[in-house]
Structures are given as C-alpha cells and as structure tokens.
C-alpha positions in Angstrom: 55.8 -78.5 1.8 57.2 -77.9 5.2 56.6 -74.7 6.9 58.7 -75.3 10.2 61.4 -77.3 12.0 61.1 -77.1 15.4 62.6 -78.3 18.9 60.0 -80.0 20.4 59.0 -82.3 23.7 56.9 -85.4 22.7 55.1 -87.2 25.4 52.5 -89.8 25.2 48.8 -89.4 26.4 48.6 -90.9 29.8 46.0 -91.2 32.7 42.5 -89.5 32.1 44.0 -87.8 28.6 44.9 -91.4 27.3 40.9 -93.1 28.8 39.3 -90.5 26.7 41.1 -90.8 23.9 41.0 -94.1 23.4 37.0 -93.8 24.2 37.1 -92.1 20.7 39.7 -95.0 19.0 41.8 -92.1 19.0 44.8 -94.1 20.8 47.1 -93.1 18.7 47.3 -89.8 20.2 50.4 -87.9 20.8 52.0 -84.6 22.5 53.6 -81.7 21.5 55.7 -79.0 23.1 56.9 -76.4 21.7 57.8 -72.6 22.1 55.5 -70.6 20.8 55.2 -69.9 17.3 52.5 -68.2 15.8 50.4 -68.8 11.9 50.3 -73.1 13.4 46.4 -74.3 12.8 45.0 -77.4 12.7 44.7 -77.6 9.4 48.5 -78.6 9.0 50.1 -82.1 10.2 53.6 -82.9 12.1 56.1 -84.9 10.4 57.5 -87.1 13.4 59.8 -90.2 13.6 58.7 -90.6 9.2 54.8 -90.7 11.1 52.4 -88.1 10.2 50.2 -86.9 12.4 46.7 -84.4 12.3 46.8 -82.0 15.0 43.2 -82.4 16.9 43.9 -79.4 19.3 46.6 -76.3 20.2 46.6 -74.7 23.4 48.7 -71.8 23.9 49.4 -72.2 27.3 48.0 -69.4 30.1 47.5 -67.5 26.9 51.3 -66.0 27.3 52.3 -66.6 24.1 56.2 -68.9 25.2 54.3 -72.5 25.1 52.0 -74.5 23.2 50.7 -77.7 23.5 49.4 -79.6 20.4 47.4 -82.9 20.3 47.6 -84.7 16.9 46.4 -88.2 16.0 48.3 -90.5 13.5 47.3 -91.1 10.5 46.9 -94.2 9.0 48.7 -94.3 6.1 47.3 -98.3 5.8 43.8 -96.5 4.1 
C-alpha cells in the first residue's frame, strides 16, 4: 500500500559513508533527500525505479522541519 509519493534527490554514498556501509555489506545503500513530511519511520519501504529499499535511518536536518535525509538499503529480492 502506497502511503505517499514525493519528489526526492537521490544519491549514492561516497567517501567515508560508502566505506562505512561496505564494512557491514550494505553497499547498496542510497540517500534520499525529501522535503519534510511527518510520519515517516524505519518500518516503511521506499519504491524507487522499480526497486524496494528498507529505510535504515532518518535525519530531520538540523531539526528545522524543512528537509529529511533518508538512508535506505536495497531489498534483496533474490531470496
């Protein structure tokens, strides 16, 4: 069931973030930057370009309620 459709800036991890994720085999982690919206939690999934992503962290940037950075890991559908 879709909860909300939003516009997002999507980027791969790089630098320190990438190497930290690779250390725990989470190299399929992507960052989504969206406008602030209430009610997003880590029990939800993101659907992006036909792939599902589990939300691993949510950052209300500077607690300003303007933007949220979400880190999410691709769901392995191969089993």
